[in-house]
Biotite code that builds the C-alpha atoms (Angstrom):
import biotite.structure as struc

atoms = struc.array([
    struc.Atom([4.760, -19.144, 14.277], chain_id="A", res_id=1, res_name="TYR", atom_name="CA", element="C"),
    struc.Atom([4.082, -15.833, 16.003], chain_id="A", res_id=2, res_name="ARG", atom_name="CA", element="C"),
    struc.Atom([7.523, -14.474, 15.166], chain_id="A", res_id=3, res_name="ASP", atom_name="CA", element="C"),
    struc.Atom([6.816, -15.074, 11.488], chain_id="A", res_id=4, res_name="GLY", atom_name="CA", element="C"),
    struc.Atom([3.497, -13.263, 11.719], chain_id="A", res_id=5, res_name="VAL", atom_name="CA", element="C"),
    struc.Atom([5.152, -10.287, 13.366], chain_id="A", res_id=6, res_name="VAL", atom_name="CA", element="C"),
    struc.Atom([7.887, -10.239, 10.718], chain_id="A", res_id=7, res_name="ALA", atom_name="CA", element="C"),
    struc.Atom([5.292, -10.348, 7.913], chain_id="A", res_id=8, res_name="ASN", atom_name="CA", element="C"),
    struc.Atom([3.332, -7.465, 9.424], chain_id="A", res_id=9, res_name="PHE", atom_name="CA", element="C"),
    struc.Atom([6.556, -5.447, 9.593], chain_id="A", res_id=10, res_name="GLU", atom_name="CA", element="C"),
    struc.Atom([7.137, -6.123, 5.875], chain_id="A", res_id=11, res_name="ARG", atom_name="CA", element="C"),
    struc.Atom([3.519, -5.152, 5.091], chain_id="A", res_id=12, res_name="ILE", atom_name="CA", element="C"),
    struc.Atom([3.945, -1.941, 7.074], chain_id="A", res_id=13, res_name="ARG", atom_name="CA", element="C"),
    struc.Atom([7.084, -0.973, 5.118], chain_id="A", res_id=14, res_name="VAL", atom_name="CA", element="C"),
    struc.Atom([5.391, -1.680, 1.767], chain_id="A", res_id=15, res_name="ILE", atom_name="CA", element="C"),
    struc.Atom([2.201, 0.181, 2.797], chain_id="A", res_id=16, res_name="ALA", atom_name="CA", element="C"),
    struc.Atom([4.279, 3.156, 3.913], chain_id="A", res_id=17, res_name="GLN", atom_name="CA", element="C"),
    struc.Atom([5.921, 3.262, 0.452], chain_id="A", res_id=18, res_name="LEU", atom_name="CA", element="C"),
    struc.Atom([2.547, 3.090, -1.316], chain_id="A", res_id=19, res_name="VAL", atom_name="CA", element="C"),
    struc.Atom([0.990, 5.750, 0.935], chain_id="A", res_id=20, res_name="ASN", atom_name="CA", element="C"),
    struc.Atom([3.900, 8.161, 0.469], chain_id="A", res_id=21, res_name="SER", atom_name="CA", element="C"),
    struc.Atom([3.629, 8.058, -3.349], chain_id="A", res_id=22, res_name="PHE", atom_name="CA", element="C"),
    struc.Atom([2.718, 11.570, -4.544], chain_id="A", res_id=23, res_name="PRO", atom_name="CA", element="C"),
    struc.Atom([-0.493, 11.954, -6.547], chain_id="A", res_id=24, res_name="LEU", atom_name="CA", element="C"),
    struc.Atom([-1.568, 15.127, -8.377], chain_id="A", res_id=25, res_name="PRO", atom_name="CA", element="C"),
    struc.Atom([-4.510, 17.004, -6.919], chain_id="A", res_id=26, res_name="ASP", atom_name="CA", element="C"),
    struc.Atom([-6.457, 16.884, -10.191], chain_id="A", res_id=27, res_name="ASP", atom_name="CA", element="C"),
    struc.Atom([-6.408, 13.097, -10.581], chain_id="A", res_id=28, res_name="ILE", atom_name="CA", element="C"),
    struc.Atom([-9.790, 11.403, -11.194], chain_id="A", res_id=29, res_name="GLU", atom_name="CA", element="C"),
    struc.Atom([-11.027, 8.174, -9.688], chain_id="A", res_id=30, res_name="VAL", atom_name="CA", element="C"),
    struc.Atom([-11.413, 5.347, -12.203], chain_id="A", res_id=31, res_name="ALA", atom_name="CA", element="C"),
    struc.Atom([-15.094, 4.253, -12.377], chain_id="A", res_id=32, res_name="PRO", atom_name="CA", element="C"),
    struc.Atom([-14.156, 0.657, -13.283], chain_id="A", res_id=33, res_name="VAL", atom_name="CA", element="C"),
    struc.Atom([-11.072, -1.364, -12.402], chain_id="A", res_id=34, res_name="PHE", atom_name="CA", element="C"),
    struc.Atom([-9.665, -3.146, -15.434], chain_id="A", res_id=35, res_name="GLU", atom_name="CA", element="C"),
    struc.Atom([-6.508, -5.174, -14.754], chain_id="A", res_id=36, res_name="PRO", atom_name="CA", element="C"),
])
């Protein structure tokens, strides 16, 4: 099962890289409460 775990971490890395590279404006404010 190790090969599957390694493959899943590679997928997670690619998705996280996409999320982390998303540009955000400098004047954005943090939401005090998360409401889905």
